[in-house]
N, C-alpha and C positions, 0 to 999 in steps of 0.2 A: 504494499499498499503505498509507503514512503517514497519507495522508486519511482510508482506511479506519479505521484504528487508532485515530485521533483522533474519529471518529464513535463508535465502539466505547467508549471511555473516556468520553466525556461522556455517552454513554447509560448506562453503567454508575453513575456518579457523581450521575444525574441518579434513579437507580431507588434507588440505596442512601438519599437524601434523601428520595423520595418514602415509602420504608418507612418511616424512620425518625418521619415526619409521621404516618403511618398508625397506627402502634403506640403512638402518644404519649409517644416516649421522646427528644424533641430534648432535652431537658436531662439526661437521665440517662447516655446512652451518647455516647460519642464515633464518630464513623464509622469510626474506626481498628480500632475495638473488636470491629465486627459482620461477620459473614461471611453472605452469600446463600447456602445452600445450594441448588443448580439442579439437582446429578445424583447418583444411586447407583447404586453396582454391587455386586452379591453373588457371591461366587464361592466355592469349596469350601475348608475351611478351611485358610490355611497362614502359621500364627504367624511376624510379624517375629524377623530375629536378637535385637532389643529386647527383644519380647514372650516370645522362649524363656528368655531369660536372668533375665527379672524373674521368670517363673514358677518356674525354677529355685532362685530365692533367696526363693521364698516369699512374694514380694510381691505375687501376683496374688490372684484371688478363684476360688470354686467354678466352673468352666464346662466344658464340651465344647468342643473346637474344630471346630465343624462346619461353619461358614463365615467368609468375611472381606468386612467390609461396608466398603466403601470410599465416602466421602462428597468430591463436589465441590462446592468454594467457590467463589465471584466472591472476587477478592481487591481490597480496597477501595485498599489503597495503589498499586493499577496503575493504576487509574482517571487515576493525576494525570499516567503518562505516565514512569515512574518507570527508573532504569535498573539491573539485575543489575548485581553486582560484574564486570568484565570488559568492560563496556559494551553488553551485549547487553540486548536488550528484555525487561523483566519479563512474566513470563505474567501474563493477566488472571484465570486460575485456581491452585488449588491442592489436590492431592487426597491426603486421609487415610485410613489405612486401619488396621482393629483386629479382631481374631479372637475369638470366641465362638458362642455359642448363641443369644444373643436379640435381636434387632434393636435394640428399646427401650433394652437396656440398651447394646449398642454406641453407640447414639447419645449418649447420656449418657457413654460411656467416653471420647469424642474429646474430651469438654469437661476430662479432665486434660494432654492434651498438646497443646491449642491453645489461646491465649490471646482468639480470635475466640468471640463468642457467635454459634452458628449458627440462621438464621431458615429453617426448615423449608417454610413457608407457601408458598413458590415453587418448590418441586420441580418440575423439568418432564420429565424422564426417570428410570426403574429398567431396567437392564440385568442380566439374569441369567445366569450362566454355564454354557456347556453340560454338564459334568461335575455341577453341583450340580444342575441340574434335571432331569438324569437320576436321580438318587438322592435326591433329598429331595421330597417333599409339596409342592407349589407351594401350597396351600391352608393349611397352616403355615405355610410360609415367609412369604406375602404375609399373615398375619392380623393383624400390628400395620399394614401400610398398609391392610387394608379396615375396620378400628376406630379408624383414627384419624380425627378430627375436624378436622384443621388440612390435611389434604393437599387439594390440590384435585382434583377428578374428571378436569380435562384432562391429568393425570399419563401420558405413554406408557410403554406396555412392552415391553421387547423381550429376545430369547434372542441370546446371541452366541455364535460359535462359536469354540471356544477359551476366555478367561478374558474376562470383563465390564470389567474395570478396565480392560484395552487400549483398550476402546471410550472412555473416558475420556480419552484422552489425542491429542496431536495434533500435528504438525507446526507446524501454521498458530496464529498467535498469538489466533484467535478462542475462544470458550470450547466445548468438545467437547460439551456439553449441546445449546447450541442449536445446535449444528450437526445434529447426529441431526432436532431437532424440524423445521429447515428443511428436510432431507433427506424428512422424511416427507411433510411438505407439495405435494413432484413427484407424490403420486400419482395426478393428473389428466393427467400426461403419460405413465405408461407402465402398461404392466399388470406390473409387476415389484416394484411397492410396495402393500403391504397398506393398506387403510382402519386408522389408529392405533387399538391397541388400548387405550384410556383406563381410568383408575382404575373408571369406572363398569361398562365393559362386562367388565372382569377380573372385578369382582367378581360380575355376572352368569354369565361363564362357570363360574368356582371352583364355585359354589354350585349346578349343575346336573353331571349326568353326560355332556353331549354332548361328543365331542372339538372341538379347536379349534387355530386359527394364532395365532402370534405372529411379527412381525417379525425377521427372523434380522438379525444383522449382523456383518462379520466386520472384524477390526482387527488390520495388519499394518505395524510400522512406524511408527504415529502416523496412516497412510491408514484411513480409515474407510469401507466399503461397505457396502450393502445387499444380502444376499447370500441371497435365496430365501424360506421360512418355516419355523420350526419347528413340528412337529405335536406337541400335547399332548393325552395320552391323558385322557380324560372319566373314568375308572373310577380309575385310578391319581395322577391330577394330576401326572404327571412327565413329561417330553421322551421322546416315542418315536420320534423322527427328525427326519428333514428333508426339504422338498422343495427343490430348485434351481431356480434361475432360472427356467425351461424349464417346468419344473412348476407354478409359481406364475403363470406365462403361462397354462396350462390352467385353473388354477383361478378365475383372474379370468375369462376367455370364459364359465365354466360359470354362474358365479355374476351375470357382468353386471354386476359392481359397480365397474368400470374405467370412465374417461371416454375414455382414448385410448391409444395406445401404436401400435408398430410390428411389421408380419407381413413376416419376409422369406423370399421365396419364389423358385423357379428356374422359369425358363419351360421347360415339357416338351421343343421342339423344339429351342432353343437352348442351355439349358441355363443359361442368362445371370440375372443377377441382377433381382429385381422386387421393391421395397418398398412397402409399403399402410401408411398411419396411418389408422389408425382414430379419427373423431371422435366418435361414438356407439358402445357396446355395448348391447343389451338381451339378457336372457335369461329365456325362461320354462319352470319348470321343472312338472311335471304327473306327480302320482302314478296310478298305477292298479292296481286290486285285480282279480284271479280265483282267487277262491276263498281260498285261503292264500298265493298267489303274489301279490309286490309287485313293479312293475316303475316304470320312469320313462322320461319323454319330455324330451329337452331341445331347446329350439329356442333358436338362437342368429342373431341378425340383429345387421349392423352397415353403418355409411355411413362413406365416407371419401374419403381422396386415393391417387391415385396419386403419390408423391413421389421416386421413383427408379426409373430401369429401364435395364438393360445390354442389352437387346435390339436387337439392329441387324437391320434399319430399322424394328423396331418402329415403328408409327403410331398414338397414343394419339387420335387424331382419328377411327379407325375401330372401331365398336363391337364388330367380331369382335376386335380386338386387346384391347378391355377387356374382352368377357366371357372372354376366355382369361384376362386376369389376375385376374379376379375368381375364376375357379375354381383357379387357383394357390394364392391366399391362402385360400381356404375347404379347400383340403386339406391347406394348412399348419396352419389352427386347426382342423382334424378330426386332425391327428397330436397337437397339443399336448394337446387334451379327451382321446383315446383314452388317451396318456402315463401321464397323470395320473391317471385313472380305474383304470388298472392297477396303479398303485403303491398308489392306495387302499386297492383293494379284493383285491388279491391279496398285496401286500408288507405293508403295515402295516394292512389290515382295519379300517381306521377311517373315519369320515363327517367331513371336514372343509370341505364343501361347501355344504352346508345342505339334502341330501337328505331327512332326517328332519326339519327344519323344516316342509318343505314338506307330509310326510305327516301331520304333528301337524296342519296347518291343515286340509287336506282331507278325512282320515279320522282323526278324533280316538280315537275308541272303539279302533281298529286299534292307535293310537300308545301308548294306554296300558299295552296288552297286552305289546307287545313294546319298550318304550322305555330299559328296563335293560338289555335285549341287542344295541340296536340295531348297535352296530358290528359285531357278529358276525353279525347277519341283514343286514348292508347288504353283507357280503364276499360273498353269494349272490346279490342283487337283478340285474335283468336292466334296463341303462339305453340307449336308445336315444336319438341325439342328431343333429342334422342344423344346417349352416352357412348362411347365405344371405349374403353381402357384396354390395353397392352401392358402386360408384366413382361417385361424383359430381361429383371434380372432378380434373383431371390438371394441373394449374397453367397456368403461361402457353405452355407447350410440347408440344405434342403430336408432331409429325412430327421424325425426323432426317432427313427427305432435304435 
């Protein structure tokens, strides 16, 4: 752990020095006067006791307390391995919060309470709280981010279950914003992590009328976990609801955007566990027209490995056993797909799996006529789906005899 902290401290020091060199301010600012802004969170407005007292005394400015803006900064002093009072390790980051109704004005407001000069060009993540996302149009809320010429297009956006600022706290000494980025890089390992929605993608989503998904994060007592997907309604630009982890599994299988993941099923005869590891996932969505009726076919194919089975005396060297295992995995994927289609069409009545985009490509004239009410139309279309799984490897062990 100490070695890891030393490496991280060295990285922070080198990053600060590098930024000073790039900005041409080596002779103008000491390292201790700078902070690198790496994460931001937006929650429903909750003025701090200090802000409330300040406003009572008439020392504030004209504003509405619509949301609380939290900025996470890398602390330069922590890169030297300094100790907090009491002997504890100093955090490598600090979170500062202010409340108001303008993202940019709140960014400037932070300069009134912190001596460090924030460098926003290295922002990594923006987390939006559940309650705020349900109540405020995200196109308006994100307006400053969309307009900013300083932000990199690689900034990743998340929706938090509960408060967004909780996702920027961590028990570990690492920097929470970096932690979120690192988790998102695991998308190739599991079907439960969405491809990152970056600044460029978010701009495109919010400028259109199609519904879309943002990765959901859940933070409890400093522990952060990716926990499904947040459904953003294309018309209202607000949070419509959530997909749980299994439903996100189903979306990944429909879209074919996953590269790996596990399918847990059970043998029909023995009811014992079988786990299939997908090494490739391919999906083809085809749209059809019959007069005014629209329908879709989804063909899903996957190849992978048998990584775990509790079936006794099951023998993976036998083709019959492998075929039975493939069928069990196919049945489970079909269940995942069926459940999420039902959630999209019947409960939420939104398309977040790209069916509308496929219709736009294959039947552009029809799409132009119905695109404004596509989510409503989508709730009534018929969708066929098929799943074909092929086990190409069962590791080094086949028989249990």
